[in-house]
C-alpha positions in Angstrom: 147.4 183.6 9.4 149.0 183.8 5.9 147.6 182.7 2.6 149.0 179.5 1.1 148.8 181.2 -2.3 151.0 184.0 -1.0 153.6 181.5 0.1 153.6 180.0 -3.4 153.9 183.4 -5.0 156.8 184.2 -2.7 158.5 181.0 -3.8 158.0 181.8 -7.5 159.4 185.4 -6.9 162.5 183.9 -5.3 163.0 181.5 -8.2 162.6 184.3 -10.7 165.2 186.4 -8.8 167.8 183.6 -8.6 167.2 182.7 -12.3 167.7 186.3 -13.3 170.8 186.5 -11.3 172.1 183.3 -12.9 171.4 184.7 -16.4 173.0 188.0 -15.6 176.2 186.4 -14.2 176.6 183.5 -16.6 175.5 185.3 -19.8 173.6 182.2 -20.9 170.3 182.6 -22.7 167.1 182.3 -20.8 165.6 179.6 -23.0 167.9 177.1 -21.3 166.2 177.7 -18.0 162.7 177.8 -19.6 163.3 174.2 -20.9 163.4 173.1 -17.2 159.9 174.4 -16.5 157.1 171.7 -16.5 154.7 171.6 -19.4 151.1 172.7 -19.4 150.1 169.6 -17.5 150.8 171.3 -14.2 148.5 174.3 -14.9 145.4 172.6 -13.5 146.8 171.8 -10.1 148.1 175.3 -9.7 144.7 176.7 -10.6 143.0 174.3 -8.2 145.5 175.3 -5.5 144.8 179.0 -6.1 141.0 178.5 -5.8 141.3 176.4 -2.6 143.6 179.0 -1.1 141.1 181.7 -1.9 138.3 179.6 -0.4 140.4 179.0 2.7 140.9 182.8 3.2 137.2 183.4 2.8 136.3 180.6 5.3 138.6 181.8 8.0 137.4 185.4 7.5 133.7 184.3 7.8 134.5 182.3 10.9 136.5 185.1 12.5 139.7 183.2 12.7 141.8 185.6 10.5 142.7 187.9 13.4 140.8 190.9 12.1 138.3 191.1 14.7 
């Protein structure tokens, strides 16, 4: 079973890759893409999601449902 936080980080890594490729090919400055990012209002849901994902991994490990034993 995979971590939901890991999926989110994989999505972010994919977005960073394609953004970097866009900047490299087009030659446009990075600040144009940075203006598309949401403001600091979205920081709290991300932190809450990270803590819940961490708690989920602990819970499935304690219950023995993570496939490790």
